[in-house]
N, C-alpha and C positions, 0 to 999 in steps of 0.2 A: 330153864336151860334150853338146851338144843332139842328141838322137836323136829323130827323129819317124818314126812307124810310120804308113804310110798304107795302111790296109786297108779293103776294102769288104766289110762282114759279110754282106750278102745280094745277091750278084751273079747267082745261078742261071746261072753261065756255061755249065754242061753240060746245061742244060734247053732243049728246043724249045718251040714252041707247044703242042704236045699234053700235054707234061708240065705246063706251066703251066695249061692248061685243066683237066686232071685235078686238080691241086692246088686250083684255085678251086672246081671242082665238089665236091671231097671236103670242103673246109672250109665251103662253103655247107651241104651236106647234114648235116655234123656239127653245125653251129649249128641248124639246123631240128630235127634229131633231139633235141637237148638241150633245146631250147625246147618240144617236145612232150612231155617227161617228165612235167611236172605233169598233163597231160591224161591220160596213161596211168594215173596213180595215181588219178585220179578214176574212170576207167573200171573199174580193177581193184577199187576200193572199192565201185562199184556192182555189179559182178559178184559180189563176196564177199557183199554184202547180199542180192542175189537168191537165192544158194544157200542162206542160212540162213532167208530170211523167206518165200520162196513154197514151196508144196507140191512135193514131189518128182516129181509126175506131170506137171506143167507146166513143170518145170525145163529140159527140151531146148529148148522153145520160147522160153524166157526168155533163153537163153544164145546163140542162133544169131548175133545182130548182133556179138558180141564178137570172135570170130576174124576176121570180115570187117574190123572196125574195126582190130584190132591186127596184122593180117598185114602192112601196109606199114611198121609200125615194125621189123620184122625186117630188112628190106631197107634201111631208113633207117640201120641200125646197120652193116650189112655193106658197103655201098658207099663210105662216106668211107674206112674203113680200106683196102679194096682199091684204091681209087683212088690213096691216098697210096702204097701199097706199089708199085703198078705204076709210078707215076712215079719212085719212088726206085730201082727196079730197072733201069730204062732209063737213068737218069742214072749209076748204078754201072756198068753195061755200057760207056758211053761213056767214063767215066774210065779204066776198065781197059783199054780199047782204045787210048787215048791213051798211057797209061803204056806199054803193050806197044810201041807203035811208036816212042816216044821211046827206050826201051832198045834196041830193035833198030837204031836208026840210030846208036847209040854205037859207039865202036871197040871192038875185041875186048879192050883192056886193061881195060875196066870189069868184065869177068867174071874177069880175073886178079886185080884189086884186092879185089873183094867176095867174100863166102862163096859156097859152092855153092847152099845153099838160100835165099839172100836174095832172089833174083829171084822165086822162087815165093811167098815169104812176102809180099813187097811187092805182087805181083800180086793176091794174094787178101785183102789187108787192106781 
């Protein structure tokens, strides 16, 4: 007959406020980083023009502003990825702990019915 599946696709059941904050910050920083890429293309184009158009004796003075300008973009790429990885790692830890406690509260028959390595493989999935 009629089979209705009630699922919540985005529950974030294992995340706390810190995980959600890291995910929001990571997403916001990723959007800002991607929005800044056209600006970096303009800066790199200007830097390339300066390398080829100006005499080589004035080149170091011409290029000083570029590392100062581009340095934040390095971290703007690093932090979104690290924030998401940190939040994911904490949630995986909570899921594994809950699974471990759920299995340990089972009767000993669970270990008789299932294979020897199944507990380890499920715990590490």
